[in-house]
Each structure stands twice: as structure tokens, then as C-alpha cells.
Phi, psi and omega in degrees: 000064178252001182300315180291329178293314178299316179298318179299315179301315184288333176283328181283323184210138177300114180225147171290156178298325179299315179293318179298320179291323177298317179292314183298329182296340180277351181269154181238145180286150177212146175236142177231129176281153178308131178094345180276166186252135171279320175219138174247145178307135181096340176278156171265120184280135179233015182231138180245111193252135166258117184277124182259318177221153178097190184216141180227161174224153170249139178211155176233169179256134176277183186293341179264004178087013179270137177289133177238117181287122183259337177200153177233138186235135175240170179306150183078020174240154176267135183237118172193155179269100195302314182293316181294318183294313185273328183260354179059044176246159179301139180296142179266354183228166172255142176239114190235142176282123176272343175221170170300131186234150169229154179190186177233133181233160175227143179279166180300313182296318179293324177296317179296319177299317181293322177304317183283329185275330186232099182306326179298328180290327175299316179293322177299313179298321179296317180296320179296318179294318180297313180298321178295320180293319179299314180298319179296318181295316180297320179293319179299315179295323179296322178295334181272315193251344182261152174285165178301320179298317180295320179296320179292317179298322178295320177297316178298323183286325188254332184221054185299332182297337179302324182294340180273344187239338189250129176304144185300331180296327178282325175299314180300314179299318179298324180277354179078029180228172179276163176302319181298317179297319179295318178300318179296315180299315180296320180294315180296320178295321179296321179294319178299315180295323179295317179293321181294331182279343182283000000 
């Protein structure tokens, strides 16, 4: 199952099919059952995952012991704990499968070998990191400057599939609001749409 991986590489960066296949060949298949962890807090992560099917979340614990969802992942996304993977330090977050998942992963050593052997892969890796940083920056700014309603509307506009796979309590946590607030926002939006349709 490397077809989706090859397609992802070619969509991220112009690559010949031969180069994309060469890169994909260094990845190994992996399956995760619902509820299991790809990375647990305190572990040193050694896997860089391309998610092919299923849904995953990253979360950390706040000072009161409450889980706070920091990221949500759907197919065609790269999943890894960047600091732990590259710096070999214990992970600060948990990465958990919310559904049965399949994907392709590469280890740190194999990734480094590929970086040196295939210049195109270095550029591919750079683009993935840049895109990830931009998304992180935009989300951070949204948590500061946007209302809860605006954050939810943005999620609906850009990542609607999350609502089909992720429990609402995790969506609320990801948006930085309570379950009750999300329920209210959803109800108010439904009422607006209903009135507009009349």
C-alpha cells in the first residue's frame, strides 16, 4: 500500500514517479488498533509516519491533569513528535489512534540515509516541515485572536472530515473550548442555517 504515499510525495513536491517510488520503498507498513499509542509521553520517538487510513490525535496533560488535544490527524498527513524524533528526547505528548489505522513509517536512521542519498527527499522533508510550521502558527494565532465561533467555522471550512471521525469532546479541546460551548455553537449555527433555508 504505497500508492497513496507516492501520490502524497508528488502532490507535495514535483517528483518523477521513479524518485517517488525510491523514497516510498524505504517506508514500512504499520497498523494500529483503535486506542493504541503510536508514541507515549516519556518515550523517545523513532518513527515518522505517513497515515493512510484512520484517525489519530496528539494530546498533552494540563496542570490539573486534563487531556488537551493539540493536533488531529487524518489520512494523507504525516504524524510524528518532531522534537523527540529529531533531538532524541522524551516525547512531551501522546499520539493515539482514534480509529483502527494503517500507514507507512520510516525510522530516524533510514530517514537520514535517504536525506543524503536522495536530494529530492531533503526538499520534500523541508516542505513538510514548513507546511507543518505554518499550520501550527496559524492555529496558535487563531487561539489568541479568533472567537470560538470563528475557530469552529474555520475548522468546518478547512477540515470538515474531522467531524465524521473525531468525538466532539476532542474537537472542543482542539478548539480550546468546553464541550458545552461547542454544543451551543453547533446549535446556534444549525438554527441560523434553518432560518436561512426558510
